[in-house]
C-alpha positions in Angstrom: -18.4 106.5 53.4 -14.9 107.9 53.2 -12.8 106.8 50.2 -10.5 103.9 50.5 -6.7 104.4 50.3 -5.2 105.7 47.2 -2.4 103.5 45.8 -0.2 103.4 42.8 -1.7 101.4 40.0 1.4 99.1 39.9 0.8 98.0 43.4 -3.0 97.6 43.3 -3.8 94.1 44.5 -7.2 94.9 45.7 -9.8 92.1 45.8 -12.7 94.5 46.3 -15.6 94.0 44.0 -18.6 96.3 43.0 -16.9 99.7 43.4 -16.6 103.1 41.8 -13.0 103.9 41.5 -11.0 107.1 40.6 -7.7 106.9 38.5 -5.5 110.0 38.6 -2.6 110.5 36.4 0.6 112.1 37.4 -0.5 115.2 35.7 -3.8 115.3 37.5 -6.1 113.9 34.8 -8.9 112.0 36.3 -11.0 109.0 35.2 -14.0 107.6 37.0 -15.0 104.0 36.4 -17.0 101.1 37.9 -16.3 97.4 38.2 -18.3 94.4 39.5 -15.1 92.2 39.2 -12.1 92.8 41.4 -10.4 96.1 41.3 -7.1 94.2 40.4 -8.8 92.6 37.5 -10.2 95.8 36.2 -6.7 97.4 36.2 -5.6 94.5 34.2 -8.3 95.2 31.7 -7.2 98.7 31.5 -3.6 97.6 30.8 -4.7 95.4 28.1 -6.8 98.0 26.4 -3.9 100.5 26.6 -1.5 97.8 24.9 -4.0 97.0 22.3 -4.8 100.6 21.6 -8.5 100.2 21.5 -11.5 99.5 23.6 -14.1 101.4 25.6 -12.9 104.9 26.6 -10.7 105.7 23.6 -9.7 109.1 25.4 -8.4 107.2 28.4 -6.6 104.7 26.1 -4.9 107.4 23.9 -3.8 109.4 26.9 -2.2 106.4 28.6 -0.5 105.3 25.4 1.5 108.5 25.8 1.8 108.6 29.6 2.8 106.0 32.1 -0.4 104.2 33.5 1.7 102.5 36.2 2.5 105.8 37.8 -1.2 106.7 38.2 -3.0 106.2 41.4 -6.3 104.4 42.0 -8.7 105.1 44.8 -12.1 103.5 45.7 -14.7 106.1 46.0 -17.9 104.1 46.7 -18.9 100.5 47.6 -22.6 99.9 47.8 -24.1 97.7 50.5 -27.0 95.5 49.3 -29.8 96.4 47.1 -29.5 96.9 43.4 -25.7 97.0 43.2 -25.4 97.6 39.5 -27.9 100.5 39.5 -26.2 102.1 42.6 -22.8 101.7 41.0 -24.0 103.3 37.7 -25.7 106.2 39.5 -22.7 106.9 41.6 -20.3 106.7 38.6 -22.4 109.4 36.8 -22.5 111.6 40.0 -18.7 111.4 40.4 -18.0 111.9 36.6 -19.9 115.2 37.1 -18.4 116.0 40.4 -14.8 115.7 39.1 -15.7 117.1 35.6 -13.9 114.2 34.2 -15.5 114.3 30.8 -14.5 117.7 30.0 -11.3 118.1 32.0 -10.4 114.5 32.4 -10.3 111.0 30.7 -14.0 109.9 30.7 -15.5 109.7 27.3 -19.1 109.4 28.2 -21.6 109.3 31.0 
């Protein structure tokens, strides 16, 4: 499945649920994540964690406390169809983290 459109974080209004997504900073740093809620809601959770300065993914939070999260882009990489959705999402998240090497060279903190 080809990826969905890449849009600036500030204009992300996507109601897509159950997706693996990629956030890319203006400096090219990548973060792969999953959500079972809407993508719009998940971006709001990232904003809140950045504002608070803590949460899951401290590497991501620390980076975006120094860099403008709203200028990053978000792209849906994968949306499963049927079956064990949570399991499929987690498996694909790990695959994409490895593919983009986003733990060593990006903003993911763990697999």
